[in-house]
C-alpha positions in Angstrom: 84.5 191.6 87.5 84.3 191.9 91.5 80.9 190.2 91.6 82.5 186.9 89.3 85.3 187.0 91.1 83.5 186.8 94.2 81.1 183.9 92.7 84.2 181.9 91.4 85.9 182.3 94.8 82.9 180.8 96.8 82.4 178.0 93.7 86.4 177.1 94.3 86.0 177.2 98.4 82.8 174.9 97.9 84.6 172.5 95.7 88.0 172.4 97.8 86.0 171.6 100.8 84.0 168.7 98.9 87.2 167.1 98.3 88.3 167.3 101.3 85.6 165.9 103.1 85.0 162.7 101.1 86.0 159.5 103.0 87.4 156.2 101.6 84.5 154.0 100.9 85.2 150.3 102.3 83.7 147.5 99.7 81.5 145.3 101.7 81.3 141.3 100.2 78.1 139.7 101.2 78.5 136.7 103.6 77.2 134.0 101.0 79.6 135.5 98.2 82.3 134.3 100.5 81.3 131.4 101.3 81.0 130.6 97.7 84.4 131.1 97.2 85.8 129.2 99.8 83.7 126.3 98.4 85.3 126.7 95.0 88.8 127.1 96.4 88.4 124.1 98.4 87.1 122.2 95.5 90.2 123.0 93.3 92.5 122.2 95.8 90.9 118.5 96.0 91.4 118.1 92.1 94.7 119.3 92.7 95.7 116.3 95.2 94.9 113.3 92.9 97.2 115.0 90.5 99.9 115.5 92.7 99.9 111.6 93.4 99.7 110.8 89.7 102.6 113.0 89.4 104.6 111.4 92.2 103.9 107.9 90.9 104.7 108.6 87.3 108.1 110.1 88.7 108.7 106.9 91.0 108.0 105.0 87.8 110.3 107.0 85.8 112.9 107.0 88.0 114.8 103.4 88.4 116.4 103.7 91.5 113.3 104.6 93.3 112.0 101.2 95.5 109.2 103.2 97.5 106.5 101.6 95.8 105.1 98.3 97.1 104.8 95.5 94.2 102.1 92.6 95.5 103.6 88.7 95.4 100.4 88.3 92.9 101.9 90.6 90.6 105.6 89.1 91.1 104.2 85.7 90.3 102.4 87.0 87.0 106.0 88.8 86.3 107.7 85.3 86.2 105.2 83.7 83.8 105.7 87.3 81.3 107.2 87.1 78.1 109.6 90.7 79.4 110.7 88.0 82.4 111.7 85.5 79.3 113.6 88.2 77.4 115.3 89.2 80.4 116.9 86.2 81.7 116.4 83.9 78.9 115.4 81.2 81.0 118.6 81.2 83.4 118.1 82.0 87.0 117.8 85.7 88.2 121.4 85.4 89.7 123.4 83.5 87.0 124.6 86.7 85.1 125.1 88.5 87.9 128.5 89.7 88.7 129.8 91.5 91.7 132.0 94.3 91.4 134.7 94.6 94.2 138.4 95.7 94.6 140.9 93.8 94.0 141.7 90.3 92.8 139.4 88.4 95.6 136.0 89.2 96.3 134.9 89.9 100.2 133.7 87.3 102.1 130.4 88.7 102.6 128.2 90.8 100.4 127.0 94.3 101.6 124.5 94.8 104.2 121.9 96.2 101.9 121.2 97.7 98.2 118.4 100.0 99.2 118.8 102.9 101.7 115.9 105.6 102.4 113.8 103.8 99.8 116.2 104.3 96.8 119.2 102.4 95.5 122.4 103.5 96.9 124.9 101.4 94.6 125.4 101.2 91.1 125.7 97.4 91.3 122.5 96.1 93.4 122.1 92.3 94.2 119.9 90.6 91.7 116.7 90.9 93.5 117.1 94.2 94.6 118.0 95.3 91.0 114.5 94.2 89.6 111.5 95.3 91.9 109.1 92.9 90.3 111.2 90.3 92.2 109.3 89.6 95.8 110.9 86.8 98.1 107.8 85.5 99.6 106.9 81.9 100.5 104.2 82.1 98.1 106.6 82.9 94.9 108.0 79.1 94.4 109.1 79.8 90.8 111.5 82.4 92.3 112.5 80.6 95.5 113.5 77.2 94.0 115.8 79.4 91.7 118.0 79.8 95.1 117.9 76.2 95.9 120.4 73.4 95.2 119.6 70.7 93.1 121.8 68.3 94.3 121.4 69.2 98.0 118.1 70.8 98.6 119.6 73.5 100.7 119.6 77.3 100.1 122.7 78.8 98.0 125.1 80.7 99.4 125.4 84.4 99.1 128.8 84.0 97.6 127.1 82.0 94.7 123.9 84.4 94.2 125.6 87.8 95.1 122.6 88.1 97.3 122.7 91.1 99.8 122.9 90.5 103.6 119.5 91.8 104.1 117.7 90.0 100.8 119.7 86.5 101.7 117.7 86.7 105.1 114.6 87.2 103.6 114.9 84.0 101.5 115.9 82.0 104.1 112.5 83.1 106.1 110.7 82.7 102.6 112.2 79.1 102.2 111.4 77.9 105.9 107.8 78.8 105.5 107.2 77.3 102.3 108.6 74.0 104.1 106.3 74.7 107.0 103.4 75.4 104.6 104.3 72.4 102.5 104.8 73.9 99.3 108.3 72.7 99.0 109.8 68.6 99.3 112.7 68.2 101.3 114.6 65.3 102.6 114.9 64.4 106.1 117.7 62.4 106.9 117.2 58.7 108.0 118.0 57.9 111.6 119.5 54.9 112.3 118.2 52.8 115.8 120.1 50.3 117.6 117.1 48.6 119.0 119.2 46.2 121.1 119.4 49.2 123.4 115.9 49.4 123.9 115.3 45.4 123.8 118.1 43.6 126.1 116.4 40.3 125.0 117.6 40.5 121.5 121.0 40.3 122.5 120.6 36.8 123.6 
């Protein structure tokens, strides 16, 4: 029995020393495997970026008050010739069915400064141009500009009639002047009467 105890004690002491002497092993990953993991992660990030851009565009399209998207003039010209425009406005000017919201009986002398702030519509009743993002005021968009010009006088209609905000009305004035300079809009030049007797005194006799 004493021999077995001695052998058992030696085995137990050897096993205990082996446990205490073991060291933690660190996992070493080769450099080429790390490079492959980085390249795969970068490719996944690049794939996610266009998805995020598409999602932001979808959110902008789904949000009716978002005005951060820039609409080209060519798109606006095609929109004015489309069936959607005809069904929306029924052949009337874009400002015909618009009604301003104001306090009291009488409307204020001036319209609001702008309807769009920080890329979003900041009012519940935007002006006729701000409420439709496909209406772009440009000197090339003649079918839209001519809706704001009086047929009798040839002058630009007042914002009190059209209901445009001050910012859009200023853009309209600039677009009309550019169209006149380019010869796209015909307008009457006032006729001047000259007294030629002041220039030719011999005609007085």
